[in-house]
Residue, then its C-alpha position, 0 to 999 in steps of 0.5 A: x500500500x502507498x505510504x500516503x494511503x496507509x496514513x489516511x487509513x489509520x486516521x480514518x479508523x481513528x475517527x471511527x473509533x471515536x478516540x478523543x484528541x488531546x494536547x495543549x491546542x486540542x487539535x481537530x482530528x480532521x486537521x491531523x488527518x489533512x496534515x499527516x496526509x500531506x506528509x504521507x504525500x511527500x513520503x510517497x513522492x520521495x518513494x517514487x523519486x527514489x525509484x526513479x533515481x534507481x530504475x529509470x531506463x537508460x538515457x531517460x533523465x530523472x531531472x535535467x541533465x541527471x540520470x538514474x543508477x540503472x542508466x549509469x550501470x547500463x553505460x558501464x556495462x556497455x563500456x565493459x562489453x566493448x573493452x573485453x567482450x566478456x562483461x555482461x553484467x545486468x542493469x540490476x546487478x550493476x545497480x546493486x553494486x553501485x548501492x554497495x559501493x556508495x554506502x561507504x561515502x558521504x559525498x555522492x551524486x544523485x544517481x549514487x544516492x538513488x542506487x543506495x536508496x532503492x528498496x530502502x525503508x522510509x521512516x519518520x525518525x532516524x531511530x525508527x529507520x535504524x530499527x528497520x534494517x540490519x548493519x551496513x544496510x541503508x534506510x531513508x528518513x523523511x524530514x521537513x526539508x527533504x529525504x535523508x539517506x543513512x547507513x546503519x552502523x550498529x543498533x545505536x549508530x548510523x552514518x549520514x550519506x546524503x540528501x535525496x533529490x532537492x531539499x526544501x524549506x518553507x521560508x528563508x528564515x527556516x533555511x538560515x536557522x537550520x543546523x543541517x549541512x549538505x553535500x556539495x551541489x545539493x539543490x535547496x529550495x525555499x518555497x516562500x520567495x521561490x529562491x533556489x540554492x546549490x550547496x558549496x563545498x565546505x572549503x569554498x571561499x566564493x560562496x554567496x552566503x553562509x547560513x547562520x545556524x549551520x554555517x552552510x555555504x550556498x550559491x544562489x541560483x538565477x532563474x530565467x535571467x533573474x536574480x532575487x536580492x532577498x535570496x541573499x538574505x539582506x537584513x532589511x531591518x534599518x540597523x544593518x545596511x543592505x547595500x553590501x548584500x545587494x552588491x553581492x547579488x549584483x556580482x552573482x548576476x554579472x557572473x551568471x551573464x547578466x539580467x534582472x536584479x529584482x528587489x521585493x516590495x518594502x524598505x532597504x537601507x543603504x549607507x554607501x550605495x550600489x554601483x554598476x561598474x564599467x567592468x560589469x560588461x553585461x546587461x543589467x537591469x535593477x528592478x523594483x516592485x514597490x521598493x523603497x531605498x532609504x539613504x543615510x547622509x552621504x549615500x547614493x542609491x544607485x551609481x550607473x558607471x557602465x557604458x564608458x568603454x562601449x559596453x551595454x548600458x544599465x537600467x533602473x526602474x520601479x524605485x522610490x529613493x528617500x534621502x530624508x533631507x540628509x546632507x550629501x544624499x543623491x538618488x541616482x548618479x549616471x557617471x560617464x555612462x552611455x545609454x543609461x535608462x531610468x523609468x518610473x523613479x521617485x526621488x524624495x528629499x535628497x540633496x541631489x535627485x538625479x546627477x549626470x556626470x561627464x568626467x572622462x567620457x561623453x555621456x550619450x543617449x541617456x533615456x529618462x521617463x516618468x521621473x518624479x523628484x520631490x523636495x530635492x535641493x537640486x533635482x537634476x544636475x549636469x556636472x562636468x566635474x572637471x572633465x568633458x561634461x558633454x551630454x548628447x543624444x538625450x531623449x527624456x520623457x516626463x520629468x516632474x519636479x515637485x515641491x521644490x524649495x519646500x525644505x532647502x535654500x537655493x533649490x534648483x529644478x534643472x541645473x546645467x552646470x559650469x563646463x557642461x554642454x547639453x546638445x542634440x537632445x530632447x526633453x518631452x515635458x519638464x514640469x517644475x512646481x516651485x514652493x514660495x522660496x525666495x532663493x529658488x530657481x526653476x532652471x539654471x544655465x551655467x554651461x551650454x545649451x546648444x545644437x538642436x536641443x528642444x525643451x518643452x517645459x512648464x514652470x509654475x511658482x506657487x504663492x507669491x515670494x520676492x526673489x524667486x526666478x524661473x530661468x537664470x542664465x549665469x555669466x558663463x551660460x550660453x543658449x544657442x541652437x536650442x528651441x524652448x517651448x516654455x509656459x510660465x504659470x503662477x507667481x515668479x519674481x523674475x521670469x528670465x534673468x540673463x547675466x550672460x556675456x558675449x555673442x552667444x549670451x541669448x535666451x532663445x525661445x522658439x516653439x516653431x522651429x529655427x525660422x520665426x516669421x513675424x507675420x505669423x502673429x503668434x507669440x513665442x513667450x507665453x506667461x499665464x496667470x501671473x498673479x497680482x503683479x507682473x514679474x520682471x525680465x532682467x536684461x544683464x546686459x544683453x538682449x532677451x531674444x525669442x527666435x533663433x538668435x541670429x535672424x533679423x528681425x528676431x522676436x524679443x526685447x533689448x536695450x538700444x544704444x541710448x539705453x532705452x528698451x526696444x522691441x525686436x519683434x512680437x511679445x505677448x502679455x496674457x493674464x489668466x482670462x484674456x489677452x492684455x497686449x502685444x508689443x510688436x514691430x512691423x519690420x521698419x522700426x515702429x513699436x506699437x501695441x495691438x489690442x484684441x478689440x481694435x483692428x489695426x495698430x494704435x498707440x498705447x492706451x490703458x482706458x477709454x477717455x473721459x472728461x475726468x481722466x487722470x491717467x491713461x493718456x497718450x503722449x508725444x515727444x516734446x522739446x524746447x524749440x522746433x524739431x530740426x531732425x529728418x525722421x527716418x524709417x517712417x512707415x508708409x501712411x504714417x507721419x511723425x509729430x512733435x510738441x514745441x514747449x516754447x512756442x506751444x506748437x505741434x509739428x507734423x513732418x509731412x511732404x519732406x518738412x516740418x509743418x506746425x500749428x500754434x495752440x491757443 
């Protein structure tokens, strides 16, 4: 009768007899039947597996790449027959010989163990098994992890030979607490988490981990190109840091050929960080699943240094990285890295959210998308670090910078550092939400934005505060060959502060491509819902240009030779509900205001006229004496006029001369 059926029969009789259950917990007999029935099933499965190890036909695998004792006996028999023609041992006698030889050793193959186990009785304890056999005979013991093979030495002693098949534990904690040791290459599984291991030799020095209670050295086995971080036993307790264990897991993944390093949901704790180095020249993807990385001050979550010498790039996705406002914390560093990919990354309260560093190599083709950076001092930093600082062929999707300036002074959303060059790149949507911090800046350009770079951005300032700047171009900053499509929302004290010097010191906004046409009558800078007061645009000392920076005419404003503010094209001011005015020029130098309810171009006027008007007047130029200059660049159909304050006369230039009319 199969073992499982035998156990169920016993407990069926036990139930019929009506014997009461007993014990501290007063267990129900049904639970006892079900539980011991499951044990019986395991014993039956072990019995079947033992038979397979002993008797599976020649060339029929028991498990992948491993064969039965009968198979090896048949191969040995065939070899012996081929060598002298006289060896005709049968598979059965070869199996028996293998069983006899195996009983003298403790480290053996699964085929040898199966040969020993064939026909051996199975017991629930070592003592019970020893009582079932004579000296030198084998017996099997069913334990929670698996089936053990023993040889009886005497009525009171036995020798452990090995584990039959795989060893199983319910949890990693059970494995770590086990005092058992296993022969080299024994396969061990942990059901919860799906972890797989192979026993290392006791003399091994390259093991991935060592169990606490049994000092068993183990190798973690990957599954389908995935290495599970928790299979390496990171503490995850906030007391002992986890990055050293994660690095061990990363090295094991790299040694196996690369793939995914998979984190579980919940918290991990780093005090330094985990680096994917350039020497790890295989594809690696860090994968989080509701994973939180908690950083100590000075720590970086992940450092991607791979790709410097043309090796495959790395990827990081599915993590939330918490800095807790710690000094020197950094979410992710892409260090001299080509083809880095970040997706679905949240970084909170770090001194630097995401940093791209170009020290020795050009960092090209990085791809960032669905990145949320909340309350970081510098959310995204391009850093030359004394090197080339070249960042090109970048393709970024959604970058959302939220809560900037809530906890840090001098907070910056996107900082293009000194000496860097951001070129031939595209940012699909950069959203900056800035808290009311007087020292906060949405974008700081200290290096170069150049060569066909396109940036779509929304810069929004919450609540009113003096000193906050949307875009700052420093004295060393340059913006050329770059197309901005920028929307300014909320309250900013300064929209654009340009301190750049030199011919390239222009802030260029061009949502329509490289060529702007004035007749399109479409504004290139839009400022919506700017609050009660309009922000300033500070020109220090160059022009604020909206166009390609070189074409004439450009759209923008600048300083004329005599220090007056001049219009270089089309500039539109809008509040949250309606168009205010457009400052325009018609290509001939005349500056006018256009109002939406008036066709054509009229002089600037704030309100309709009344007899009690005290403001909103139209003005003309005035001097003490008659005008003598010859007006130039007069649009067709227009005439200049001027007031002589001495003679109280109005002069109009018409027909090649000034003509006057005296006022009474």
